[in-house]
Structures are given as C-alpha cells and as structure tokens.
N, C-alpha and C positions, 0 to 999 in steps of 0.2 A: 455316674458310671466310670469305672477305671479301665484304662486301656494301655496295654503294653505293646510296643512295636518291636519286633525282632526281625532278623534276617529271615528271608523266606527259605524254609526248609522243605523241599519237595516231599520227602518221606513223611513228614508230619502234617504238612499243610495242604498239599495238592489234593484236589478232589479226584475221585476215580475217573470221572469223565476226562480230566486232563491227562491222566496216564494212558487211557485208551486212545485219545486223540494223538498222543505222541508215539503210539505203538511201542511202548516200553512197559515191561512188567515191573510192578512195584516190588522191591525186595522185601522179604519176610522180616528181616531185622534191619535196624538203622545202619546205613552204610558208613564207611570210614569218612569222618568229617573233612579229612584232607584231600579226598578224592573229588574230581569234578562232579558237580551235581548232574543227575540223569535228566532233570527237567529244569528249564529256566523260564523266567518271566521278564517282561520289559521292566516292571517295577519289582525290585528285589527285596521288598519288605512285606511283612504280614502282620496284621493285628490278630494276636493269638489269645489274648486274655481279656475278652470283653465281658465285664462283670456287672450285673445289675446293681443299682444303688442299694445300700443297706436299708433294712427296715428301721433301724435305730442308728443314727450316725453319732458314734461315741467320740468325744474329744480325746485325742491322744497326746501324751506327753511329748515334748520336743524330741525329735530324732527317734521316735518309737515307730515300729511298723504296725500295720493293721492285722498282722498274723503272728501266731506263736509257732515256733519250731518244736517238734517232739524232743523230749529230753531222755526218754527211755522207750525201747521197743522190745517186746517179748513175742516169740513165735510159739505156736502150739506144736508140741512134739509128743504125740500119743496123748496121754492124760495130763501132761505137765506143761507149764509155761517156762520157756527158756529164754533168758535175755540174749539179744543178738545185736552186737555192734555193727555187723554188716547191714542188718535191716534198718538200724537207726541211721547209718550213713546214707542208705538208699532213699529214705523218706525225708530226711531233714535237709533238703536242698533249698537254698534261698532263691526267691524270685527278685528280679531287678526292682529296687525301690530306693531311689536316690536320696530322699530325705533322711533315711537311716543308714546310708552308705552300704546298702545290700547290693552285692554284685549279682549278675545273672548266672546261677549255678545249674540251670536246667540241663540235665543229661539223662536221656531216657535209656541209655545203655545199661544202667543198673536199676534194679527194681526188686520187688518182693511180692509174693503171693501167699495165699493160705489164710489161716486165722491168726490175727495179730492183736496184741494188747499194747496200746499206745498211750503213753503218759505225757501230758503237756504241762508246762509250768503255769504258775499264777500270772495273770495279766496285770496291767496297771492297777494300783490300789484304789483309784477313784472310780473304776468301772464296777460298781456294786449292784447295778440293776439287772435282775435275771432276764436272760434272753434265750430264745431257741437257738442252739448252737449250730454253726455251719462250718463244715470242713471244705478246704479247697485242695484239689488233688490233680495229679496227672496220672492217668491210668488207661489201660486198654479197654475196649468195649467188651463187656462180659455179662454175667448174670446179674440178678437183682441183689445188690450188696445189702448187708445187714450190719447195723451198729447197735451194740448191746442187745442183740437178737431181735431188733425191731427193723422193719423196712424203712428205707430212706427215700427221699426225693432227690434224684441225681440229675442235675441240669448240665448238658454239655455247653461249654463256653467256646470262645475263639471263633474261627471262621465258619463253623457249622452251627453255631447257636441260632442265628436268625431263621434258619430253614425249619426248625422245629421237628427235624427228623433224626432218626438214629444215625450217629456219625458213622463213616466208613471205618474199615478195619485200621487199627493203629492206635497210637497213644494220643490222648486228647486231654485238655484241661476240663475240670468238672467243679461245680459247686454241689456239695452234698449236704442237704438239709436234713438234720437228724431230729429225733423226738426228744432230745435231751434239753432240759431247761436249767440253766445255771448262770451265775454271775461271772463275767469275764475275769474278775479279780480273783477267782478261786482256781486252784489247779484242777485238772480234769484227766481222768483215765477212762479210755473207751476200749471196747473190744469190737473189732471189725472183721467180718468175714468177706473176703474179696471175691468169693464165688467164681474162681477161675480167672479173674482179671489180674493183671500185673501192675502194681502201683510203683511209680518212680518218684513220687512226691506226695506228702500229706501234711498239710498245715491246718491250724485251727484259727478261724477268723475271730476277731474281736467284736465284729458286728453280728447282729442276730437276724433271724428271719421271722416273718409274721407267723 
C-alpha cells in the first residue's frame, strides 16, 4: 500500500460532520490557500492517497515513477476533437514521489470536464506483460464515468476509502479500473466521459488490476 501524507486541507479532507460540528459552511470552491483555514485539527496532516497494493508489482527502472503523465489531451467540441493545452495542464499534475524527484503539484483549482481523449506515452520497455489498466485521478463526485464507452470501477481513496461509502461533495483521489488490457510498455490513448465530474488530475498507473 502506498501512502502520501500532506498538510490537512479542511476543504478537501474534512468530513461533513466536522463542518457541522464547527458550525461553518463549507465553501463551494477551494478557498484562497493563503487565507487562514476555516477548520483546524490538533494534528495538521492527512493521509490522502491510500492506495491498495497492485495486482502485479512491476519492477521500475531507477528514478522512474509508477505513473505516466498525459502527453496530449483533446476535448470534444461538437463532432470534432480539439487539442487543448489548458486541459493537458489541468490533468498532468505530478503527485509527490521522492525517488523520481516529483514535487507535489496537486492543485484542484484547475480542472476539466466533458468528453476527453487522453494520450499517454509508452512506459518502461521491460514492462511487456499485458495488464488491466488503472487510472489514478483527482475528481469531484459525479456520475458513472465511461472509458472507451465502457463502465469503469471507480474506487475512492484517501480518508474516505475505509468507509466504503460514497464520498462527500468535493474533490477526492480515485483509482479507476478500466476494461482495457494492454502492456505498460505500449502507448495508450483513451476516451473518457466525465459525466459531469470535474477532473483536476489524471495519470496512468504502470501496475494493473485483477
């Protein structure tokens, strides 16, 4: 299991019961990060990316991350696909991963919604065994997402994962198990329908699902 510890962000991590107990209304949008937090805790950190162990633990080259960033994003405009640098910037944020010198670029202020075509580069050449592909994302709670017109299994991660319940309103980390089977060494292009959700990160895992 992988675990990332970040500063506690009330807007993203506080449970609705905590907001009610504090008699404070949760803002509809992320507040200014320089402003004092509306809620505080004695312990100012939160485990936000609690990820189940992979079905197949692939060996990674030195200084390589277990995810791939998108290299191209197109948005559906009418009947055409239009390349969007803004959508690419919104989705290709790195998560903290010290072995590869990845900084924490999580920022839920920018995101994208609608129908998207996302292209990921090839992974390490040694990873030639086909696996069921898994995406990791940060997104708002919404409808049943589709990848290549097929339903997916979306598992909430972070502080709401153990509860097994639908997370409260807001942005949450997700593991999205698709029906796509391919080798991590091959490039991959997917079409995802966000069905009303707003995505602020979308990465492709090198590990597969059962």
